[in-house]
C-alpha positions as CSV (number, residue, x, y, z in Angstrom):
1,M,-26.0,-1.2,-28.5
2,S,-26.3,-1.9,-24.8
3,P,-23.4,-3.8,-23.2
4,T,-24.1,-7.5,-22.3
5,L,-23.2,-9.1,-19.0
6,T,-22.9,-12.9,-19.0
7,S,-23.1,-15.1,-16.0
8,F,-22.6,-18.9,-15.8
9,H,-24.6,-20.9,-13.2
10,Y,-23.7,-24.3,-11.8
11,G,-25.3,-26.6,-9.3
12,T,-28.8,-26.2,-7.8
13,P,-29.9,-23.0,-6.0
14,G,-31.0,-23.7,-2.4
15,S,-29.2,-27.1,-2.2
16,G,-26.2,-25.7,-0.2
17,K,-24.0,-22.7,-0.1
18,K,-24.1,-20.1,-2.8
19,V,-20.8,-18.9,-4.3
20,Y,-20.4,-15.9,-6.5
21,I,-17.1,-15.3,-8.4
22,Q,-16.4,-12.4,-10.8
23,G,-13.4,-11.3,-12.8
24,A,-12.3,-7.9,-14.1
25,L,-14.6,-5.5,-12.3
26,H,-11.8,-3.1,-13.2
27,A,-12.0,-4.2,-16.9
28,D,-8.3,-3.5,-17.6
29,E,-7.3,-6.0,-14.8
30,V,-7.1,-9.1,-17.0
31,P,-5.8,-12.0,-14.8
32,G,-9.2,-12.8,-13.3
33,M,-10.7,-13.3,-16.7
34,L,-8.1,-15.9,-17.6
35,V,-8.6,-17.7,-14.2
36,A,-12.3,-17.8,-15.0
37,Q,-11.7,-19.8,-18.1
38,F,-10.0,-22.5,-16.1
39,L,-12.8,-22.3,-13.5
40,R,-15.5,-22.8,-16.2
41,T,-13.8,-26.1,-17.3
42,E,-13.6,-27.3,-13.7
43,F,-17.1,-26.3,-12.8
44,E,-18.6,-28.0,-15.9
45,A,-16.8,-31.2,-15.1
46,L,-17.8,-31.1,-11.4
47,E,-21.5,-30.4,-12.3
48,A,-21.5,-33.3,-14.8
49,A,-20.2,-35.5,-12.0
50,G,-22.8,-34.3,-9.5
51,K,-20.1,-32.9,-7.2
52,I,-21.5,-29.4,-6.6
53,R,-23.3,-29.2,-3.3
54,G,-24.9,-25.8,-3.8
55,E,-24.9,-23.0,-6.3
56,I,-22.0,-21.3,-8.1
57,V,-22.4,-18.2,-10.1
58,L,-19.4,-17.2,-12.3
59,V,-19.1,-13.9,-14.1
60,P,-15.9,-14.0,-16.1
61,A,-16.0,-10.4,-17.4
62,A,-17.9,-8.3,-14.8
63,N,-17.5,-5.0,-16.6
64,P,-18.6,-4.9,-20.3
65,I,-18.8,-1.1,-20.1
66,G,-15.2,-0.8,-19.0
67,L,-14.0,-3.4,-21.6
68,A,-15.3,-1.2,-24.3
69,Q,-13.4,1.9,-23.1
70,A,-10.0,3.1,-24.4
71,I,-8.1,6.3,-24.3
72,Q,-5.7,6.9,-27.2
73,G,-5.5,3.2,-27.9
74,A,-4.9,2.1,-24.3
75,P,-7.6,0.1,-22.4
76,F,-9.2,2.1,-19.6
77,G,-11.5,0.1,-17.4
78,R,-11.0,1.4,-13.9
79,F,-13.2,4.4,-14.1
80,D,-16.5,5.1,-15.9
81,L,-15.6,7.7,-18.6
82,T,-19.1,9.1,-18.4
83,T,-19.0,9.9,-14.6
84,G,-15.4,9.5,-13.6
85,I,-16.4,7.1,-10.8
86,N,-14.4,4.0,-10.0
87,F,-16.3,0.9,-11.1
88,N,-15.4,-0.7,-7.7
89,R,-16.9,2.1,-5.6
90,A,-20.4,3.5,-4.7
91,Y,-22.3,0.2,-4.3
92,K,-25.5,0.4,-2.4
93,H,-25.0,-0.3,1.4
94,V,-28.3,-2.2,2.0
95,A,-27.9,-2.2,5.7
96,E,-29.4,1.3,5.9
97,D,-32.6,0.0,4.4
98,L,-32.5,-3.2,6.4
99,K,-32.2,-1.4,9.8
100,K,-35.7,-0.2,9.1
101,S,-37.3,-3.1,7.3
102,L,-36.1,-5.7,9.8
103,S,-37.2,-3.9,12.9
104,G,-39.3,-6.3,15.0
105,L,-38.8,-9.2,12.7
106,L,-35.5,-10.8,14.0
107,T,-35.5,-13.6,16.5
108,D,-33.0,-15.5,18.7
109,S,-32.4,-18.0,15.8
110,A,-29.3,-17.1,13.8
111,E,-30.3,-19.4,11.0
112,A,-33.7,-17.8,10.6
113,N,-32.2,-14.3,10.9
114,V,-29.7,-15.0,8.1
115,A,-32.4,-16.2,5.8
116,L,-34.5,-13.1,6.6
117,V,-31.6,-10.7,6.1
118,R,-30.9,-12.2,2.7
119,A,-34.5,-11.9,1.6
120,H,-34.6,-8.2,2.6
121,A,-31.2,-7.6,1.1
122,R,-32.4,-8.9,-2.3
123,D,-35.4,-6.6,-2.0
124,S,-33.2,-3.6,-1.2
125,V,-31.0,-4.2,-4.2
126,A,-34.1,-4.7,-6.4
127,A,-35.4,-1.3,-5.2
128,W,-32.2,0.5,-6.2
129,V,-33.0,3.0,-9.0
130,P,-29.9,3.5,-11.1
131,S,-29.3,6.8,-12.7
132,T,-26.4,5.8,-15.0
133,D,-25.3,2.8,-17.1
134,A,-22.5,2.2,-14.6
135,D,-25.1,2.1,-11.7
136,T,-27.2,-0.3,-13.7
137,L,-24.2,-2.6,-14.0
138,K,-23.5,-2.3,-10.3
139,K,-27.1,-3.1,-9.4
140,T,-27.0,-6.2,-11.6
141,L,-23.8,-7.5,-10.1
142,L,-24.9,-6.8,-6.6
143,G,-28.2,-8.5,-7.3
144,L,-26.3,-11.7,-8.3
145,A,-24.1,-11.6,-5.2
146,I,-25.9,-10.0,-2.3
147,D,-27.3,-13.3,-0.9
148,A,-24.2,-15.4,-1.4
149,D,-22.3,-17.3,1.3
150,I,-19.0,-16.7,-0.5
151,V,-18.0,-13.8,-2.8
152,L,-14.7,-13.8,-4.6
153,D,-14.0,-10.6,-6.5
154,L,-10.9,-11.2,-8.7
155,H,-8.8,-8.1,-9.3
156,C,-5.1,-7.3,-9.8
157,D,-2.8,-4.5,-8.8
158,N,-0.3,-2.5,-10.9
159,E,2.6,-4.7,-10.0
160,A,2.2,-6.9,-6.9
161,V,2.4,-10.3,-5.2
162,L,-0.9,-11.9,-4.6
163,H,-2.8,-10.3,-1.7
164,I,-6.4,-10.3,-0.3
165,Y,-8.7,-7.6,1.2
166,A,-11.3,-8.8,3.6
167,G,-13.5,-7.5,6.5
168,T,-12.0,-7.8,9.9
169,P,-14.7,-10.2,11.2
170,L,-13.8,-12.6,8.2
171,A,-10.2,-13.1,9.3
172,E,-10.6,-16.7,10.4
173,A,-12.8,-17.6,7.4
174,A,-10.4,-16.0,4.9
175,A,-7.3,-17.7,6.3
176,P,-7.8,-21.0,4.3
177,L,-8.3,-19.1,1.1
178,S,-5.2,-17.0,1.8
179,A,-3.2,-20.2,2.4
180,Y,-4.4,-22.0,-0.7
181,L,-3.7,-19.0,-2.9
182,G,-0.3,-18.3,-1.4
183,A,-1.2,-14.7,-0.5
184,H,1.6,-12.5,0.8
185,A,-0.8,-10.2,2.6
186,L,-4.3,-10.6,4.1
187,L,-5.5,-7.1,4.8
188,L,-8.4,-6.5,7.1
189,A,-10.7,-3.6,7.8
190,L,-14.2,-3.1,9.2
191,E,-14.8,-0.4,6.6
192,A,-12.3,0.5,3.8
193,G,-14.4,3.4,2.6
194,E,-16.4,4.4,-0.4
195,E,-18.4,1.1,-0.7
196,P,-16.4,-1.3,-2.8
197,F,-18.1,-4.4,-4.1
198,D,-16.8,-6.9,-1.6
199,E,-17.9,-4.7,1.4
200,A,-21.3,-4.2,-0.2
201,C,-21.8,-7.9,0.2
202,S,-20.2,-8.4,3.6
203,R,-20.2,-5.3,5.8
204,L,-24.0,-5.3,6.1
205,W,-23.7,-8.3,8.4
206,W,-21.6,-6.7,11.1
207,D,-23.3,-3.4,10.7
208,L,-26.7,-5.0,11.3
209,A,-25.3,-7.1,14.2
210,A,-24.1,-4.0,15.9
211,H,-27.4,-2.2,15.3
212,F,-29.7,-4.9,16.6
213,G,-27.5,-6.2,19.4
214,P,-26.7,-9.7,20.8
215,A,-30.4,-10.6,21.5
216,F,-30.7,-11.1,17.7
217,P,-27.7,-13.2,16.6
218,L,-26.3,-12.3,13.2
219,P,-23.1,-14.0,12.1
220,P,-20.8,-12.6,9.4
221,A,-22.7,-14.8,6.9
222,C,-21.0,-13.7,3.7
223,M,-17.3,-14.4,3.2
224,S,-16.7,-11.7,0.7
225,V,-13.1,-10.8,-0.3
226,T,-11.2,-9.0,-3.0
227,V,-8.4,-11.2,-4.4
228,E,-5.6,-9.2,-6.1
229,L,-4.0,-11.7,-8.6
230,R,-0.6,-10.1,-8.7
231,G,0.0,-7.4,-11.3
232,E,-1.6,-6.3,-14.5
233,M,1.0,-8.0,-16.7
234,D,0.9,-11.3,-14.8
235,V,-1.4,-13.0,-17.4
236,A,0.0,-16.5,-17.9
237,Y,-1.5,-20.0,-18.2
238,D,0.6,-21.3,-15.3
239,Y,-0.6,-18.5,-12.9
240,A,-4.2,-18.9,-14.0
241,R,-4.2,-22.7,-13.8
242,N,-2.7,-22.7,-10.3
243,D,-5.0,-19.9,-9.1
244,A,-8.0,-21.8,-10.4
245,R,-6.8,-25.0,-8.7
246,A,-6.3,-23.1,-5.4
247,L,-9.9,-21.8,-5.6
248,I,-11.2,-25.3,-6.3
249,N,-9.3,-26.5,-3.3
250,Y,-10.7,-23.8,-1.1
251,L,-14.3,-24.5,-2.3
252,T,-13.8,-28.2,-1.6
253,H,-12.3,-27.3,1.8
254,V,-15.5,-25.4,2.8
255,G,-17.8,-28.1,1.5
256,V,-19.2,-26.5,-1.6
257,L,-17.6,-29.2,-3.8
258,D,-17.4,-32.9,-3.1
259,G,-14.0,-34.5,-2.8
260,T,-10.8,-34.2,-0.9
261,P,-8.8,-31.0,-1.3
262,D,-5.1,-30.9,-1.7
263,P,-3.2,-30.5,1.6
264,M,-3.5,-26.8,2.7
265,P,-0.1,-25.1,2.3
266,A,1.5,-23.3,5.2
267,P,0.3,-19.7,5.1
268,L,2.8,-17.1,3.8
269,C,1.4,-14.4,6.0
270,A,-0.6,-13.5,9.0
271,A,-3.6,-11.2,8.7
272,T,-2.7,-7.5,9.2
273,P,-4.9,-4.4,9.4
274,L,-5.5,-2.4,6.2
275,E,-4.9,0.6,8.5
276,G,-1.4,-0.7,8.9
277,V,-0.5,-0.3,5.2
278,E,2.1,2.3,4.4
279,P,1.6,4.0,1.0
280,I,4.9,5.5,-0.2
281,A,4.7,8.4,-2.5
282,A,7.2,10.2,-4.7
283,P,8.4,13.4,-3.1
284,H,9.4,14.9,-6.5
285,A,9.5,13.8,-10.1
286,G,12.2,11.4,-11.3
287,V,13.3,8.1,-12.6
288,L,12.3,5.2,-10.2
289,V,14.7,2.4,-9.4
290,F,13.5,-0.2,-6.9
291,L,16.0,-1.5,-4.3
292,K,13.6,-4.2,-2.9
293,A,11.7,-6.9,-4.6
294,L,8.0,-7.6,-4.3
295,G,7.3,-10.0,-1.5
296,D,10.4,-8.9,0.5
297,K,10.0,-8.5,4.2
298,V,11.4,-5.1,5.2
299,A,12.3,-3.4,8.5
300,A,11.4,0.1,9.4
301,G,13.9,2.4,7.8
302,D,14.9,0.1,4.9
303,A,15.5,1.6,1.5
304,I,12.8,0.8,-0.9
305,A,13.7,2.7,-4.1
306,D,15.8,5.5,-5.5
307,L,14.2,8.5,-7.3
308,I,16.6,10.2,-9.7
309,D,16.3,13.6,-11.2
310,P,17.0,12.9,-14.9
311,V,18.6,16.4,-15.4
312,S,20.6,17.1,-12.3
313,G,21.2,13.5,-11.3
314,A,20.3,14.2,-7.7
315,T,19.0,11.0,-6.1
316,T,16.5,10.7,-3.2
317,T,16.4,7.3,-1.5
318,L,12.9,6.4,-0.3
319,H,12.7,4.5,3.0
320,T,9.8,2.7,4.7
321,K,8.6,3.9,8.0
322,V,7.1,0.6,9.0
323,A,8.2,-3.1,9.1
324,G,6.2,-5.4,7.0
325,V,5.8,-7.0,3.5
326,F,6.5,-5.0,0.3
327,F,3.4,-6.3,-1.5
328,A,2.6,-3.8,-4.3
329,R,4.3,-1.1,-6.4
330,T,3.8,1.0,-9.4
331,A,4.5,-0.2,-12.9
332,H,5.8,3.2,-14.0
333,R,9.4,4.1,-13.9
334,H,9.2,7.8,-14.2
335,L,7.0,9.5,-11.6
336,L,5.6,12.9,-10.9
337,R,5.5,14.4,-7.5
338,G,2.9,12.7,-5.3
339,M,2.5,9.5,-7.5
340,Q,2.4,6.2,-5.6
341,V,5.6,4.3,-5.4
342,G,4.6,1.2,-3.5
343,K,2.8,-0.2,-0.4
344,I,4.1,-2.0,2.7
345,A,1.7,-4.2,4.8
346,G,2.6,-3.5,8.4
347,P,1.1,-5.2,11.5
348,V,0.2,-2.1,13.4
349,A,-2.8,0.2,12.5
350,F,-1.9,3.8,12.1
351,R,-4.1,5.2,9.3
352,A,-7.8,6.1,9.2
353,G,-10.3,7.4,6.6
354,K,-10.4,6.2,3.0
355,L,-8.0,3.2,3.0
356,L,-8.1,2.1,-0.6
357,S,-6.2,3.6,-3.5
358,Q,-8.3,5.1,-6.2
């Protein structure tokens, strides 16, 4: 039996902004699926009251293939077991098609250009010929989202405080979302590498703007982000209810929903470059004991954790090399050499290449 993907649609297409929200693209990352249940209730009430000014597409469980996967009784939804490929990588970067198809068609009207790009982007996704079931899923998801004004891809980390990944040109647009959600890190990159879903929706805009030049204005017209809803075990009604309320406030703030949003909280962080994230790895195997809590602000040289050889008792203290926010860490407490310990969001870029963990 083929897996079934379900999407819920609210509002009226073409009557305003289009919003696309999905949960659990990595199917073993559960918090987004629970948030989606609260969003369904909210959107149904808002639609009944005529308060949706555009179109909202909600996909509560974006990865039915991954949801059906398990290894020795443990859910396994991050990678496709058939190909070994991450479900949040290898989306089609439609800009390469559009550089050709849009040649000679753009004008000095940003509004007209945005509409034209969206039409050609839909055609490019439709022309994608999948070779695997996972690619068929990716094509379907991208087809639902590629022409949206706002894309919210709800994930979670292993253990983490709430944080957000976004394109560098989206820093200003993402700031209200970060504030409403109470994000501890807003991580920016022009290109994180390997074509994750959020970039497949957003990066085409600044790639095309750079290719065609200022004579043909193209704004970053898709505010597409990955929202990391804390850690894998942070599945609780209070978290989900508050996160859904934050998203409703944000959508009201940007005019997708009628009404007055709650006052915007003071942001917990400033945006920092994804290239400024320090990943700390285990130098040898051992028992891991954290010395800092998630969300702590650390200075360069601070001790983050101890790694203890369970046989000899020898202890290695792991230190950060950068100042920043300790925003994510492993859920495992015995590591092998090279395994990830945690991540610090620093303000100064120093890395390049593939910036996302696998």
